[in-house]
C-alpha positions in Angstrom: -37.7 15.9 43.6 -36.7 12.5 45.0 -33.0 12.1 44.0 -31.8 8.6 43.4 -28.5 6.9 42.9 -25.1 7.9 44.2 -24.3 11.6 44.6 -21.5 13.7 46.0 -18.6 11.3 45.4 -15.0 11.4 44.1 -13.7 9.0 41.5 -10.2 7.7 40.6 -9.7 6.8 37.0 -8.1 3.3 36.6 -6.0 2.2 33.7 -8.0 1.6 30.5 -7.8 -1.7 28.7 -9.3 -3.8 25.9 -11.7 -6.6 27.0 -12.1 -9.3 24.4 -14.1 -12.5 24.4 -15.5 -14.9 21.7 -18.5 -12.6 21.5 -17.2 -9.0 21.8 -14.3 -6.6 22.0 -14.6 -3.3 23.8 -12.4 -0.5 25.1 -13.0 -0.1 28.8 -12.4 3.0 30.9 -13.1 2.0 34.5 -13.4 4.3 37.5 -13.3 3.5 41.2 -15.0 5.2 44.1 -15.9 4.5 47.8 -19.3 5.6 48.8 -20.9 5.2 52.2 -24.2 6.9 51.6 -27.7 5.6 51.0 -28.2 4.1 47.6 -31.7 3.9 45.9 -31.8 2.0 42.7 -33.5 3.8 39.8 -36.3 2.4 37.6 -33.5 1.6 35.1 -32.1 -1.0 37.5 -35.5 -2.6 38.3 -34.9 -6.2 39.1 -31.3 -5.6 39.8 -29.5 -5.5 43.2 -26.4 -4.2 44.9 -23.9 -6.9 45.8 -21.5 -6.8 48.8 -17.9 -7.7 48.2 -18.3 -11.1 50.0 -21.3 -11.9 47.9 -19.4 -11.2 44.7 -16.3 -13.2 45.9 -18.3 -16.4 46.5 -20.1 -16.1 43.2 -17.1 -15.6 40.9 -16.5 -18.4 38.5 -19.9 -19.9 38.9 -21.5 -18.5 35.7 -23.5 -15.9 37.6 -21.6 -12.9 36.2 -20.6 -12.1 32.7 -16.9 -12.8 31.7 -16.5 -9.0 31.2 -17.7 -8.3 34.8 -15.3 -10.9 36.2 -12.4 -9.5 34.2 -13.1 -6.0 35.3 -13.7 -6.9 38.9 -10.3 -8.5 39.1 -8.7 -5.5 37.4 -10.4 -3.0 39.7 -9.3 -4.9 42.8 -5.7 -5.0 41.6 -5.7 -1.3 40.7 -7.3 -0.5 44.1 -4.2 -1.9 45.8 -1.7 0.2 43.9 
Protein backbone atom coordinates (compact mmCIF):
# COMPACT_ATOMS: atom_id res chain seq x y z
CA UNK A 1 0.00 0.00 0.00
CA UNK A 2 1.30 3.45 -0.93
CA UNK A 3 0.90 5.57 2.23
CA UNK A 4 0.23 9.23 1.75
CA UNK A 5 0.15 12.24 4.02
CA UNK A 6 1.97 12.98 7.22
CA UNK A 7 2.80 10.00 9.47
CA UNK A 8 4.70 9.46 12.73
CA UNK A 9 4.47 12.94 14.24
CA UNK A 10 3.67 14.53 17.60
CA UNK A 11 1.19 17.33 18.11
CA UNK A 12 0.76 20.11 20.63
CA UNK A 13 -2.79 21.20 21.35
CA UNK A 14 -3.17 24.97 21.20
CA UNK A 15 -5.82 26.99 23.03
CA UNK A 16 -9.27 26.59 21.52
CA UNK A 17 -11.29 29.63 20.48
CA UNK A 18 -14.42 30.77 18.68
CA UNK A 19 -13.97 32.16 15.17
CA UNK A 20 -16.77 34.40 13.98
CA UNK A 21 -17.31 36.29 10.77
CA UNK A 22 -20.31 37.74 8.94
CA UNK A 23 -20.90 34.31 7.39
CA UNK A 24 -20.11 31.77 10.11
CA UNK A 25 -19.26 30.99 13.68
CA UNK A 26 -17.27 27.95 14.70
CA UNK A 27 -15.45 26.50 17.67
CA UNK A 28 -11.86 25.77 16.64
CA UNK A 29 -9.49 23.28 18.33
CA UNK A 30 -6.12 23.81 16.60
CA UNK A 31 -3.03 21.62 16.90
CA UNK A 32 0.55 22.35 15.93
CA UNK A 33 3.29 20.03 14.73
CA UNK A 34 6.68 20.20 13.07
CA UNK A 35 7.24 17.65 10.35
CA UNK A 36 10.36 17.20 8.27
CA UNK A 37 9.36 14.16 6.25
CA UNK A 38 8.12 13.70 2.73
CA UNK A 39 4.53 14.85 2.13
CA UNK A 40 2.39 13.44 -0.67
CA UNK A 41 -0.99 15.12 -1.09
CA UNK A 42 -3.91 12.70 -1.28
CA UNK A 43 -6.63 12.64 -3.93
CA UNK A 44 -8.77 14.66 -1.50
CA UNK A 45 -6.40 17.62 -1.88
CA UNK A 46 -6.21 17.42 -5.67
CA UNK A 47 -5.58 20.91 -6.97
CA UNK A 48 -4.24 22.07 -3.65
CA UNK A 49 -0.67 22.77 -2.67
CA UNK A 50 1.56 23.08 0.36
CA UNK A 51 2.67 26.63 1.15
CA UNK A 52 5.96 27.62 2.76
CA UNK A 53 5.88 30.14 5.62
CA UNK A 54 7.38 32.90 3.41
CA UNK A 55 4.74 32.23 0.71
CA UNK A 56 1.98 32.52 3.31
CA UNK A 57 3.46 35.67 4.85
CA UNK A 58 3.56 37.62 1.57
CA UNK A 59 0.01 36.51 0.68
CA UNK A 60 -1.72 37.50 3.93
CA UNK A 61 -4.24 40.31 3.62
CA UNK A 62 -4.49 40.00 -0.17
CA UNK A 63 -7.77 38.08 -0.36
CA UNK A 64 -6.05 34.80 -1.24
CA UNK A 65 -6.88 33.04 2.04
CA UNK A 66 -10.14 32.85 3.93
CA UNK A 67 -10.59 35.13 6.96
CA UNK A 68 -10.73 31.99 9.10
CA UNK A 69 -7.34 30.80 7.83
CA UNK A 70 -5.72 34.20 8.41
CA UNK A 71 -7.13 34.36 11.95
CA UNK A 72 -5.98 30.86 12.78
CA UNK A 73 -2.56 31.37 11.20
CA UNK A 74 -1.98 34.39 13.42
CA UNK A 75 -3.13 32.50 16.51
CA UNK A 76 -0.95 29.48 15.73
CA UNK A 77 2.14 31.65 15.31
CA UNK A 78 1.49 33.44 18.61
CA UNK A 79 0.85 30.15 20.42
CA UNK A 80 4.01 28.66 18.91
CA UNK A 81 6.11 31.35 20.58
CA UNK A 82 4.76 30.59 24.07
